[in-house]
C-alpha positions in Angstrom: 15.5 282.9 157.4 16.4 281.9 160.9 16.6 284.2 163.9 18.2 283.5 167.3 20.7 280.7 168.0 21.1 277.7 165.7 22.7 274.4 166.1 23.8 271.8 163.6 24.6 268.3 164.7 23.1 268.7 168.1 19.8 270.0 169.5 21.5 272.2 172.1 22.4 275.8 171.3 24.7 278.3 173.0 23.5 281.7 174.2 26.9 283.2 173.2 27.0 281.7 169.7 24.9 282.5 166.7 25.7 279.1 165.2 26.8 276.0 167.1 28.4 273.1 165.2 28.7 269.7 166.9 30.4 266.7 165.4 33.1 264.3 166.8 34.7 263.4 163.5 34.1 266.2 161.1 35.1 269.9 160.9 34.2 273.2 159.3 35.5 273.6 155.8 36.1 277.2 154.9 35.9 278.5 151.3 39.2 278.0 149.5 40.6 280.6 147.2 43.9 282.4 146.4 45.0 285.7 148.0 48.2 287.1 146.6 47.8 290.8 147.4 47.0 291.7 151.0 45.3 295.0 150.1 43.2 293.8 147.2 39.6 294.5 148.0 38.3 293.3 144.6 39.9 289.9 144.1 39.3 287.3 145.1 36.3 288.8 147.1 34.5 292.0 146.0 34.4 294.4 148.9 35.1 292.0 151.7 33.5 292.6 155.1 35.7 293.0 158.2 36.1 289.6 159.8 35.6 287.6 156.6 37.4 284.3 156.8 38.7 282.1 154.1 41.4 279.5 153.4 44.2 280.9 151.2 45.6 278.4 148.8 48.3 280.7 147.4 51.8 281.3 148.6 52.1 285.1 148.3 55.4 287.0 148.3 56.8 287.4 151.8 56.4 291.2 151.4 52.6 290.7 151.5 52.7 289.1 155.0 50.5 286.2 153.7 51.0 282.5 153.6 48.9 279.4 152.9 46.3 278.9 155.6 43.4 280.6 157.3 43.2 284.2 156.3 40.8 287.1 157.3 40.0 290.6 156.1 41.0 293.0 158.9 39.9 296.4 160.0 43.0 297.9 158.3 41.5 296.9 154.9 44.1 294.2 154.4 44.0 290.4 154.4 45.9 289.0 157.4 47.3 285.5 157.8 46.6 283.8 161.1 49.8 283.8 163.1 51.4 280.4 163.5 54.8 279.3 164.7 55.7 278.1 161.2 54.5 281.4 159.7 56.6 283.5 162.0 59.6 281.3 161.4 59.2 281.7 157.6 59.0 285.5 157.8 62.1 285.7 160.1 64.1 283.3 157.9 63.0 284.5 154.4 63.4 288.2 155.2 66.6 287.7 157.3 65.1 289.6 160.2 67.6 289.8 163.1 67.0 287.3 165.9 69.2 289.4 168.1 70.3 293.0 168.0 72.4 294.0 171.0 74.0 297.5 171.3 76.2 298.0 174.3 76.4 301.8 174.2 74.0 303.1 176.8 76.9 304.1 179.0 80.6 303.3 179.0 81.7 299.9 180.4 84.1 299.6 183.3 87.8 300.3 182.7 90.0 297.2 182.5 93.3 298.2 184.2 95.5 295.4 182.8 95.7 294.9 179.1 96.9 291.7 177.4 100.2 293.3 176.4 103.1 293.7 178.9 100.6 293.5 181.7 99.5 290.1 180.7 95.8 290.6 181.4 93.0 288.2 180.3 90.2 288.5 177.8 86.9 290.0 179.0 83.5 288.7 178.5 81.0 291.1 176.9 78.2 291.7 179.5 75.0 293.4 178.3 72.2 295.0 180.3 68.5 294.3 179.6 68.2 297.8 178.3 70.9 297.2 175.6 68.9 294.3 174.0 67.1 296.0 171.1 65.7 292.9 169.4 65.3 289.4 170.8 62.0 287.9 169.8 62.8 284.4 171.0 64.5 285.6 174.2 67.7 283.8 173.4 69.9 286.3 175.2 70.6 285.0 178.8 71.0 288.0 181.1 72.4 285.8 183.9 75.3 284.6 181.8 75.5 287.2 179.0 75.2 284.4 176.5 73.0 283.7 173.5 71.2 280.3 173.4 70.0 278.9 170.0 66.3 278.1 170.2 66.1 276.3 166.9 68.9 274.6 164.9 70.0 275.8 161.5 72.4 278.1 159.8 73.1 281.5 161.5 75.0 284.6 160.5 76.9 286.2 163.4 78.2 289.8 163.4 80.2 291.0 166.4 81.8 294.5 166.5 83.6 296.5 169.2 84.9 300.0 169.6 87.6 300.2 172.4 89.6 303.0 173.8 92.4 303.4 176.3 93.0 306.3 178.7 96.5 307.4 177.4 95.9 306.9 173.7 98.8 304.4 173.6 97.7 302.6 170.5 97.7 298.9 170.5 95.6 296.1 169.1 92.1 294.9 170.0 91.0 291.3 170.0 87.5 289.8 169.5 86.6 286.2 170.0 83.4 284.1 169.8 82.9 280.9 171.8 80.5 278.1 170.8 79.6 275.8 173.7 82.5 276.9 175.8 85.2 276.5 173.1 86.7 279.2 170.8 85.0 279.2 167.4 86.8 282.1 165.8 88.5 285.4 166.5 89.8 288.6 164.8 92.1 291.5 165.6 91.1 295.1 165.4 92.8 298.2 164.1 93.8 301.3 166.2 93.0 304.8 164.8 95.1 307.3 166.6 93.1 310.4 165.5 90.0 308.9 167.2 91.8 307.1 170.1 89.7 304.0 169.2 90.5 300.5 168.2 87.8 299.1 165.9 87.2 295.4 165.3 84.6 293.2 163.6 84.1 289.4 163.7 81.6 287.8 161.4 80.9 284.2 160.5 78.3 281.7 159.2 77.8 278.7 161.4 75.4 275.7 161.5 74.3 275.0 165.1 71.8 272.9 167.0 69.0 273.8 169.4 70.5 274.6 172.8 74.0 275.6 171.5 75.4 278.7 173.3 77.4 281.6 172.0 79.7 283.8 174.2 81.5 286.9 173.1 84.9 288.2 174.4 87.2 291.1 173.8 90.6 292.4 175.0 93.1 295.2 174.2 96.9 295.1 174.4 97.1 298.5 176.1 96.3 299.0 179.8 93.3 301.0 181.1 90.9 300.2 178.3 87.2 299.9 178.0 84.4 299.4 175.6 82.9 302.5 174.1 80.4 300.6 172.0 79.7 297.0 171.0 77.1 295.4 168.7 76.0 291.8 168.1 73.7 290.9 165.3 72.4 287.4 164.8 70.4 286.3 161.8 68.8 283.0 160.8 70.0 282.3 157.3 
């Protein structure tokens, strides 16, 4: 039994390390086994100690928050996978966790005096405050331009909904549009509900995009003196 600091591959030891490994062309090979249940304290290791490391050979269900690679037994009595960019990507994609959830309802937006009907007004760009961004793990929403920039190419699901009102309950039709890289990608018209004095509209689509592509979101109403009461944007990696 050895006490104090030990070194393998070099005579020098480190005061802050119990074991020092030195080699320019070899590494440390952890025990390889299969972990398929994150809370299993019996298999593959009986009563694992906190901090126990191993290499997991199994691809566990995504609900177990495990993947192939270095895994350790944590203080919460669960196996934990070492966080990697690929691992985070797999969890977001396989579980369809939103990459953006925006809810513009923390205060009514400014009134637009001229609608797109007889007044001939223009469409408005949806502008969101930082406080209205609920989920944005990759920081894709650009506050300076109120746009969403794709950080990794692939297939995305976009859901864009608005709730508009006008001051005189005149009825009318709402309009939603999504732009991709400055050009219109798709649009839809909303329905006015007189009992609620609201025009509701939802635009949804599935689109394949590349890294750096940019989404912008617009709205309008045929009646004058209208404003957004609520708007939501959900973006998922498919």
